[in-house]
BALO-378804 format. One record per residue (C-alpha): residue number from 0; x, y, z. Coordinates in Angstrom, 1 decimal, m for minus. Each point is the difference from the previous one (the first is absolute). Layout:
N
+------+--------+--------+--------+
: resi :     c1 :     c2 :     c3 :
+------+--------+--------+--------+
:  NUM :      X :      Y :      Z :
...
+------+--------+--------+--------+
END
This chain:
370
+------+--------+--------+--------+
: resi :     c1 :     c2 :     c3 :
+------+--------+--------+--------+
:    0 :   m2.9 :  m20.6 :   18.3 :
:    1 :   m3.7 :   m0.7 :   m1.0 :
:    2 :   m1.1 :   m1.5 :   m3.3 :
:    3 :   m1.9 :    3.2 :   m0.8 :
:    4 :    3.2 :    2.0 :    0.4 :
:    5 :    1.9 :   m2.4 :   m2.3 :
:    6 :   m2.8 :    0.2 :   m2.7 :
:    7 :   m0.2 :    3.8 :    0.3 :
:    8 :    3.8 :    0.3 :   m0.4 :
:    9 :    0.0 :   m2.3 :   m3.1 :
:   10 :   m2.9 :    2.0 :   m1.5 :
:   11 :    2.0 :    3.2 :    0.4 :
:   12 :    3.1 :   m1.6 :   m1.5 :
:   13 :   m2.0 :   m1.2 :   m3.0 :
:   14 :   m1.4 :    3.5 :   m0.6 :
:   15 :    3.4 :    1.8 :    0.4 :
:   16 :    1.8 :   m2.5 :   m2.3 :
:   17 :   m2.8 :   m0.2 :   m2.6 :
:   18 :   m0.2 :    3.8 :   m0.2 :
:   19 :    3.8 :    0.2 :   m0.4 :
:   20 :    0.2 :   m2.7 :   m2.7 :
:   21 :   m3.1 :    1.4 :   m1.8 :
:   22 :    2.0 :    3.2 :   m0.5 :
:   23 :    2.8 :   m1.8 :   m1.7 :
:   24 :   m2.5 :   m2.1 :   m2.0 :
:   25 :   m2.1 :    2.9 :   m1.3 :
:   26 :    3.0 :    2.1 :   m0.8 :
:   27 :    1.7 :   m2.8 :   m1.9 :
:   28 :   m3.2 :   m0.6 :   m2.0 :
:   29 :   m0.4 :    3.7 :   m0.7 :
:   30 :    3.5 :    0.5 :   m1.4 :
:   31 :   m0.3 :   m3.2 :   m2.2 :
:   32 :    2.1 :   m2.5 :    1.9 :
:   33 :   m1.0 :   m3.7 :    0.1 :
:   34 :   m0.9 :   m1.2 :    3.4 :
:   35 :    0.5 :   m3.7 :    0.4 :
:   36 :   m1.2 :   m0.4 :    3.6 :
:   37 :   m1.8 :    1.9 :    2.8 :
:   38 :    0.6 :   m1.9 :    3.2 :
:   39 :   m1.0 :    0.6 :    3.6 :
:   40 :    2.4 :   m1.6 :    2.6 :
:   41 :    3.0 :   m2.2 :   m0.7 :
:   42 :    0.1 :   m3.6 :   m1.2 :
:   43 :   m1.0 :   m2.8 :    0.5 :
:   44 :   m3.0 :    0.8 :   m2.2 :
:   45 :   m3.4 :   m0.7 :    1.2 :
:   46 :   m2.0 :    0.7 :   m3.2 :
:   47 :    0.2 :    2.0 :   m3.1 :
:   48 :   m1.9 :    0.9 :   m3.1 :
:   49 :    1.2 :    1.4 :   m3.4 :
:   50 :   m2.0 :    2.8 :   m1.5 :
:   51 :    1.3 :    1.2 :   m3.3 :
:   52 :    3.8 :    0.2 :    0.2 :
:   53 :    0.1 :    0.3 :    3.8 :
:   54 :    0.0 :   m2.7 :    2.7 :
:   55 :   m1.8 :    1.1 :    3.2 :
:   56 :    1.3 :   m2.0 :    2.9 :
:   57 :   m0.6 :   m0.3 :    3.7 :
:   58 :    3.0 :   m1.4 :    2.0 :
:   59 :    0.3 :   m1.5 :    3.4 :
:   60 :    2.3 :    2.5 :    1.8 :
:   61 :   m2.0 :    3.2 :    0.4 :
:   62 :    2.8 :    2.4 :    0.8 :
:   63 :    0.5 :    1.6 :   m3.4 :
:   64 :   m0.8 :   m0.3 :   m3.6 :
:   65 :    1.4 :    0.7 :   m3.5 :
:   66 :   m0.8 :    1.0 :   m3.6 :
:   67 :    2.1 :   m1.9 :   m2.5 :
:   68 :    0.6 :    2.2 :   m3.1 :
:   69 :    1.4 :   m1.5 :   m3.1 :
:   70 :    3.8 :    0.5 :   m0.3 :
:   71 :    0.2 :    2.1 :    3.3 :
:   72 :    3.0 :   m1.9 :    1.4 :
:   73 :    2.2 :    0.3 :   m3.1 :
:   74 :    0.9 :   m3.7 :   m0.1 :
:   75 :    1.6 :   m1.0 :   m3.3 :
:   76 :   m1.6 :   m3.4 :    0.2 :
:   77 :   m3.4 :    1.4 :    0.5 :
:   78 :    0.5 :    2.5 :   m2.8 :
:   79 :    1.1 :   m2.6 :   m2.5 :
:   80 :   m2.9 :   m2.3 :    1.0 :
:   81 :   m2.7 :    2.6 :   m0.1 :
:   82 :    1.4 :    2.2 :   m2.7 :
:   83 :    0.0 :    2.9 :    2.5 :
:   84 :    3.4 :    1.3 :   m0.8 :
:   85 :   m1.1 :    2.2 :   m2.8 :
:   86 :   m3.7 :    0.0 :    0.6 :
:   87 :   m1.6 :    3.4 :    0.8 :
:   88 :   m2.4 :   m1.5 :    2.6 :
:   89 :    2.9 :   m1.2 :    2.2 :
:   90 :    0.6 :    1.9 :    3.2 :
:   91 :    3.6 :    0.9 :   m0.8 :
:   92 :   m0.8 :    1.2 :   m3.5 :
:   93 :   m2.6 :    2.5 :    1.0 :
:   94 :    1.1 :    3.7 :    0.5 :
:   95 :    1.7 :    0.8 :    3.3 :
:   96 :   m3.0 :    2.1 :    1.1 :
:   97 :   m2.3 :   m2.9 :   m0.6 :
:   98 :    2.2 :   m2.3 :    2.2 :
:   99 :    0.1 :    2.5 :    2.8 :
:  100 :   m3.7 :    0.6 :   m0.3 :
:  101 :   m0.7 :   m3.7 :    0.5 :
:  102 :    2.4 :   m0.3 :    2.9 :
:  103 :   m1.4 :    3.1 :    1.9 :
:  104 :   m3.6 :   m1.0 :   m0.6 :
:  105 :   m0.2 :   m2.4 :    2.9 :
:  106 :    1.2 :    2.6 :    2.4 :
:  107 :   m2.4 :    2.5 :   m1.4 :
:  108 :   m2.9 :   m2.3 :    0.4 :
:  109 :    0.9 :   m0.5 :    3.7 :
:  110 :    0.1 :    3.8 :    0.5 :
:  111 :   m3.3 :    0.4 :   m1.8 :
:  112 :   m1.5 :   m2.7 :    2.3 :
:  113 :    1.1 :    1.9 :    3.1 :
:  114 :   m1.4 :    3.2 :   m1.4 :
:  115 :   m3.3 :   m1.6 :   m0.8 :
:  116 :   m0.2 :   m1.5 :    3.5 :
:  117 :    0.8 :    3.3 :    1.7 :
:  118 :   m2.6 :    1.8 :   m2.2 :
:  119 :   m2.7 :   m2.6 :    0.9 :
:  120 :    0.7 :    0.2 :    3.8 :
:  121 :    0.3 :    3.8 :   m0.1 :
:  122 :   m3.7 :    0.4 :   m1.1 :
:  123 :   m2.6 :    0.7 :    2.6 :
:  124 :    0.7 :    0.3 :    3.8 :
:  125 :    3.8 :   m0.1 :    0.3 :
:  126 :    2.1 :    0.1 :    3.2 :
:  127 :    2.3 :    3.1 :   m0.2 :
:  128 :    2.2 :    1.8 :    2.5 :
:  129 :   m1.2 :    3.4 :    1.3 :
:  130 :    3.4 :    1.3 :   m0.9 :
:  131 :   m0.4 :   m0.7 :   m3.7 :
:  132 :    0.6 :    3.2 :   m2.0 :
:  133 :   m2.7 :   m0.6 :   m2.5 :
:  134 :   m2.8 :   m1.9 :    1.9 :
:  135 :    0.9 :    0.7 :    3.7 :
:  136 :   m2.7 :    2.7 :    0.4 :
:  137 :   m2.7 :   m2.4 :   m1.2 :
:  138 :    0.7 :   m2.8 :    2.4 :
:  139 :   m2.9 :   m1.0 :    2.3 :
:  140 :   m0.1 :   m2.2 :    3.1 :
:  141 :    3.7 :    0.1 :    0.5 :
:  142 :    1.5 :   m2.5 :    2.4 :
:  143 :    3.5 :   m0.6 :    1.4 :
:  144 :    1.3 :   m3.0 :   m1.9 :
:  145 :    3.2 :   m2.0 :    0.3 :
:  146 :    1.6 :    0.0 :   m3.5 :
:  147 :    3.1 :   m1.9 :    0.9 :
:  148 :    1.4 :   m2.2 :    2.8 :
:  149 :    3.7 :   m0.8 :    0.4 :
:  150 :    1.2 :   m3.6 :    0.3 :
:  151 :    0.6 :   m1.2 :    3.6 :
:  152 :   m1.5 :    3.2 :    1.4 :
:  153 :   m2.2 :    0.2 :    3.2 :
:  154 :   m2.9 :    1.1 :   m2.2 :
:  155 :    0.2 :   m2.9 :   m2.4 :
:  156 :    0.5 :   m2.5 :    2.9 :
:  157 :   m3.1 :    1.4 :    1.6 :
:  158 :   m2.0 :   m0.6 :   m3.1 :
:  159 :   m0.1 :    3.5 :   m1.4 :
:  160 :    0.2 :   m0.6 :   m3.7 :
:  161 :   m0.3 :    2.4 :   m3.0 :
:  162 :   m3.6 :    0.9 :   m0.5 :
:  163 :   m0.8 :    0.1 :    3.7 :
:  164 :   m1.9 :    3.1 :    1.2 :
:  165 :    1.2 :    1.5 :    3.3 :
:  166 :   m3.1 :    1.3 :    1.8 :
:  167 :    1.9 :    1.3 :    3.1 :
:  168 :    3.3 :    0.0 :    1.7 :
:  169 :    0.9 :    0.8 :    3.5 :
:  170 :    3.3 :    0.3 :    2.0 :
:  171 :   m0.8 :   m0.1 :    3.7 :
:  172 :   m2.6 :    2.7 :    0.5 :
:  173 :    0.8 :    1.8 :   m3.2 :
:  174 :   m2.1 :   m0.6 :   m3.2 :
:  175 :    1.3 :    0.5 :   m3.5 :
:  176 :   m1.4 :    2.6 :   m2.4 :
:  177 :   m1.2 :   m2.0 :   m2.9 :
:  178 :   m0.6 :    2.9 :   m2.3 :
:  179 :    3.0 :   m0.5 :   m2.2 :
:  180 :    2.8 :   m2.5 :   m0.4 :
:  181 :    2.5 :    2.7 :    1.1 :
:  182 :   m1.8 :    0.6 :    3.3 :
:  183 :    0.0 :   m3.8 :    0.7 :
:  184 :    3.7 :   m0.3 :   m0.8 :
:  185 :    0.8 :    2.9 :    2.3 :
:  186 :   m2.1 :   m1.6 :    2.8 :
:  187 :    2.0 :   m3.3 :   m0.4 :
:  188 :    3.3 :    1.9 :    0.0 :
:  189 :   m0.9 :    2.0 :    3.2 :
:  190 :   m1.0 :   m3.2 :    1.8 :
:  191 :    2.5 :   m2.5 :   m1.5 :
:  192 :    1.0 :   m1.4 :    3.4 :
:  193 :   m3.6 :   m0.7 :    1.0 :
:  194 :   m2.0 :   m3.1 :   m1.1 :
:  195 :   m2.8 :    0.9 :   m2.4 :
:  196 :   m3.5 :   m1.4 :    0.2 :
:  197 :   m1.3 :   m0.2 :   m3.6 :
:  198 :   m3.6 :   m0.6 :   m0.9 :
:  199 :   m0.4 :   m1.0 :   m3.6 :
:  200 :   m2.2 :   m1.5 :   m2.7 :
:  201 :    1.4 :   m2.8 :   m2.2 :
:  202 :   m0.5 :    0.0 :   m3.8 :
:  203 :   m2.7 :   m2.7 :    0.6 :
:  204 :   m1.9 :    2.5 :    2.1 :
:  205 :    0.7 :   m1.5 :    3.4 :
:  206 :    0.7 :    2.3 :    3.0 :
:  207 :    2.8 :   m0.8 :    2.5 :
:  208 :    2.6 :    1.7 :    2.3 :
:  209 :    3.6 :   m0.7 :    0.9 :
:  210 :    2.9 :    1.4 :    1.9 :
:  211 :    3.3 :    0.6 :   m1.7 :
:  212 :    3.3 :    1.5 :    1.1 :
:  213 :    2.7 :    1.6 :   m2.3 :
:  214 :    3.3 :   m1.9 :   m0.2 :
:  215 :    3.5 :    0.6 :   m1.4 :
:  216 :    1.1 :   m1.7 :   m3.2 :
:  217 :   m3.1 :    0.5 :   m2.1 :
:  218 :    1.3 :    3.0 :   m1.8 :
:  219 :    3.6 :    1.2 :   m0.4 :
:  220 :    1.8 :    2.8 :    1.9 :
:  221 :   m0.6 :   m1.5 :    3.4 :
:  222 :   m3.5 :    1.3 :    0.5 :
:  223 :   m3.0 :   m1.8 :    1.7 :
:  224 :   m2.9 :   m0.7 :   m2.4 :
:  225 :   m3.3 :   m1.8 :   m0.2 :
:  226 :    0.6 :   m0.8 :   m3.7 :
:  227 :   m3.1 :    1.4 :   m1.6 :
:  228 :   m0.7 :    2.6 :   m2.7 :
:  229 :   m3.4 :    1.7 :    0.1 :
:  230 :   m2.1 :    2.3 :   m2.1 :
:  231 :   m3.5 :    1.5 :    0.1 :
:  232 :   m1.9 :   m1.7 :   m2.8 :
:  233 :   m3.6 :    0.4 :   m1.1 :
:  234 :   m2.1 :   m0.5 :   m3.1 :
:  235 :   m0.4 :    2.2 :   m3.1 :
:  236 :   m2.5 :   m0.6 :   m2.8 :
:  237 :    2.0 :   m0.2 :   m3.2 :
:  238 :   m1.8 :    0.4 :   m3.3 :
:  239 :    0.5 :   m2.0 :   m3.2 :
:  240 :    2.4 :    2.4 :   m1.7 :
:  241 :    1.8 :    0.8 :    3.3 :
:  242 :    0.7 :   m3.7 :    0.4 :
:  243 :    2.3 :    0.1 :   m3.1 :
:  244 :    2.1 :    2.8 :    1.5 :
:  245 :    0.2 :   m1.6 :    3.5 :
:  246 :    0.7 :   m3.4 :   m1.6 :
:  247 :    2.8 :    1.4 :   m2.0 :
:  248 :    1.4 :    1.8 :    3.0 :
:  249 :   m0.1 :   m3.2 :    2.1 :
:  250 :    1.7 :   m2.0 :   m2.8 :
:  251 :    2.8 :    2.6 :   m0.3 :
:  252 :    0.6 :    0.1 :    3.8 :
:  253 :    0.0 :   m3.7 :    0.3 :
:  254 :    2.4 :   m0.3 :   m2.9 :
:  255 :    2.4 :    2.5 :    1.6 :
:  256 :   m0.2 :   m1.9 :    3.3 :
:  257 :    0.9 :   m3.2 :   m1.8 :
:  258 :    2.9 :    1.6 :   m1.8 :
:  259 :    1.3 :    1.5 :    3.2 :
:  260 :   m0.4 :   m3.3 :    1.8 :
:  261 :    2.0 :   m1.8 :   m2.7 :
:  262 :    2.7 :    2.7 :    0.1 :
:  263 :    0.3 :   m0.5 :    3.8 :
:  264 :    0.4 :   m3.7 :   m0.5 :
:  265 :    2.7 :    0.4 :   m2.6 :
:  266 :    1.8 :    2.6 :    2.2 :
:  267 :   m0.1 :   m2.4 :    2.9 :
:  268 :    1.2 :   m2.9 :   m2.1 :
:  269 :    2.9 :    2.1 :   m1.3 :
:  270 :    1.0 :    0.6 :    3.6 :
:  271 :    0.0 :   m3.7 :    0.7 :
:  272 :   m3.1 :    0.1 :    2.2 :
:  273 :   m2.5 :   m2.8 :    0.3 :
:  274 :   m3.0 :    1.0 :   m2.1 :
:  275 :   m1.9 :   m3.3 :    0.2 :
:  276 :   m2.4 :    1.4 :    2.7 :
:  277 :   m1.2 :    2.6 :   m2.5 :
:  278 :   m0.9 :   m2.6 :   m2.7 :
:  279 :   m3.0 :   m2.3 :   m0.2 :
:  280 :   m0.4 :   m3.1 :   m2.1 :
:  281 :   m3.2 :   m1.9 :   m0.9 :
:  282 :   m0.6 :   m1.2 :    3.6 :
:  283 :    0.5 :    3.5 :    1.4 :
:  284 :   m2.3 :    1.6 :   m2.5 :
:  285 :   m2.6 :   m2.7 :    0.5 :
:  286 :    0.1 :    0.8 :    3.7 :
:  287 :   m0.4 :    3.7 :   m0.7 :
:  288 :   m2.9 :   m0.8 :   m2.3 :
:  289 :   m1.8 :   m2.0 :    2.8 :
:  290 :    0.6 :    2.8 :    2.5 :
:  291 :   m1.2 :    2.7 :   m2.3 :
:  292 :   m3.1 :   m1.8 :   m1.1 :
:  293 :   m1.3 :    0.3 :    3.6 :
:  294 :   m0.3 :    3.8 :   m0.4 :
:  295 :   m2.3 :   m0.1 :   m3.0 :
:  296 :   m0.1 :    0.3 :   m3.8 :
:  297 :    1.6 :    3.4 :   m0.4 :
:  298 :    3.2 :   m0.8 :    2.0 :
:  299 :    0.3 :   m3.3 :   m1.9 :
:  300 :   m0.4 :    1.8 :   m3.4 :
:  301 :    2.6 :    2.5 :    1.2 :
:  302 :    2.4 :   m2.9 :    0.7 :
:  303 :   m0.6 :   m1.4 :   m3.5 :
:  304 :    0.8 :    3.4 :   m1.5 :
:  305 :    3.2 :    0.3 :    2.1 :
:  306 :    1.1 :   m3.5 :   m1.0 :
:  307 :   m0.7 :    0.9 :   m3.7 :
:  308 :    2.2 :    3.1 :    0.3 :
:  309 :    2.7 :   m2.0 :    1.7 :
:  310 :   m0.1 :   m2.6 :   m2.8 :
:  311 :    0.3 :    2.7 :   m2.5 :
:  312 :    3.0 :    1.7 :    1.7 :
:  313 :    1.7 :   m3.3 :    0.6 :
:  314 :   m0.4 :   m1.1 :   m3.7 :
:  315 :    1.4 :    3.3 :   m1.4 :
:  316 :    3.3 :   m0.5 :    1.9 :
:  317 :    2.9 :   m0.4 :   m2.4 :
:  318 :    0.8 :   m3.5 :    1.1 :
:  319 :    0.3 :   m3.2 :   m2.1 :
:  320 :   m3.2 :   m2.1 :   m0.3 :
:  321 :   m2.1 :    3.1 :    0.7 :
:  322 :   m1.8 :    2.3 :   m2.6 :
:  323 :    2.5 :    2.8 :    1.0 :
:  324 :    3.0 :   m2.2 :   m0.8 :
:  325 :   m1.4 :   m1.0 :   m3.4 :
:  326 :   m0.7 :    3.7 :   m0.7 :
:  327 :    3.7 :    0.8 :    0.7 :
:  328 :    1.0 :   m2.7 :   m2.5 :
:  329 :   m2.3 :    1.4 :   m2.7 :
:  330 :    1.5 :    3.5 :    0.6 :
:  331 :    3.6 :   m1.4 :   m0.2 :
:  332 :   m0.8 :   m1.8 :   m3.3 :
:  333 :   m1.6 :    3.2 :   m1.4 :
:  334 :    3.0 :    2.2 :    0.9 :
:  335 :    2.6 :   m2.5 :   m1.2 :
:  336 :   m2.0 :   m1.2 :   m2.9 :
:  337 :    1.1 :   m3.6 :    0.8 :
:  338 :   m2.0 :   m2.9 :    1.5 :
:  339 :    1.2 :   m1.3 :    3.3 :
:  340 :    1.2 :   m3.6 :   m0.6 :
:  341 :   m2.5 :   m2.5 :    1.3 :
:  342 :    2.5 :   m1.7 :    2.3 :
:  343 :    0.5 :    3.2 :    1.9 :
:  344 :   m3.7 :    0.9 :    0.0 :
:  345 :   m0.9 :   m3.5 :    1.2 :
:  346 :    2.7 :    0.0 :    2.7 :
:  347 :   m1.0 :    3.4 :    1.4 :
:  348 :   m3.7 :   m1.0 :    0.1 :
:  349 :    0.8 :   m3.4 :    1.6 :
:  350 :    2.2 :    1.6 :    2.7 :
:  351 :   m2.7 :    2.6 :    0.7 :
:  352 :   m2.7 :   m2.6 :    0.2 :
:  353 :    2.0 :   m2.2 :    2.4 :
:  354 :    0.8 :    3.1 :    2.2 :
:  355 :   m3.7 :    0.9 :    0.2 :
:  356 :   m0.9 :   m3.6 :    0.9 :
:  357 :    2.6 :   m0.1 :    2.7 :
:  358 :   m1.3 :    3.3 :    1.4 :
:  359 :   m3.5 :   m1.4 :   m0.1 :
:  360 :    1.1 :   m3.1 :    2.0 :
:  361 :    1.9 :    2.1 :    2.6 :
:  362 :   m2.9 :    2.5 :    0.5 :
:  363 :   m2.5 :   m2.8 :    0.2 :
:  364 :    2.0 :   m1.9 :    2.6 :
:  365 :    0.2 :    3.3 :    2.0 :
:  366 :   m3.8 :    0.3 :   m0.2 :
:  367 :   m0.5 :   m3.5 :    1.2 :
:  368 :    2.3 :    0.4 :    3.0 :
:  369 :   m1.6 :    3.2 :    1.2 :
+------+--------+--------+--------+
END
């Protein structure tokens, strides 16, 4: 992994974390809570500066961050020391809606960042499928593009990665009709037992050719396959106002894909299946950042938007130590009209934090060994 990839990965993490914590910070200020610290990363502390009532800190471990709000943990000792127990600026003494507003603000900022990125990259010439219901009839210079390649497939092993443009494909003396993705798929299925000669252009603009043969085991149901998904994609000139609509649509679709992906992981986990292969830690994400950066700025910005959405969805889960878990506690306290004792609150958050750290260690080990 190159130094450039590592620095780019750290920059992306800084942006995602700061945006998330900025949401908590601004929301807390807006509803009148006292913010004691706004920190990027986890201790040990590298440097800090106090401005007004808030300490702004930069810590050594750049894998997260936090906003410390006065009285947010409900500790009796802290309350007695700071006088927060009955003070209206303490987190726990603000109205329930204000507490939820602060907790959900980080997730909201991550979603807004994704929306902003998708709006920006949707302006001007944009790559869109000819099958798109809204923009398909405006596509020009359409090409046959590989949009996905399955792991351990003949296509991937031959160097056919997503973003590769297929210029021609032959099977023996027969040549594929490259007009639509459907026509190419039909050609592959009709000649599935014959090696295919593929001429293609890489995302870097280099032309090459290779010969691949379909094999069993790439897809279920005992069928032979090359392991690629293709689509006819060209460019459409998107105007300024249209970019808002397209950006919102892309954000919505990517959010749905993230939710469905999380659902599939949870279902697999419930069945006792190994889900580690579908998870990526910092090392795996850094590797993806390095690979994506080779394809240009738009794919890299798309990855940042996707990571921001993933961070938002993950944080909203009703698990201890996450924003979603704390929201559940606020809702329980509001319904029961009783504060959760600090010892239970602290125990749940501690267990949740340790579980997240263990998951991070396991996934990171998996990334290193791959």
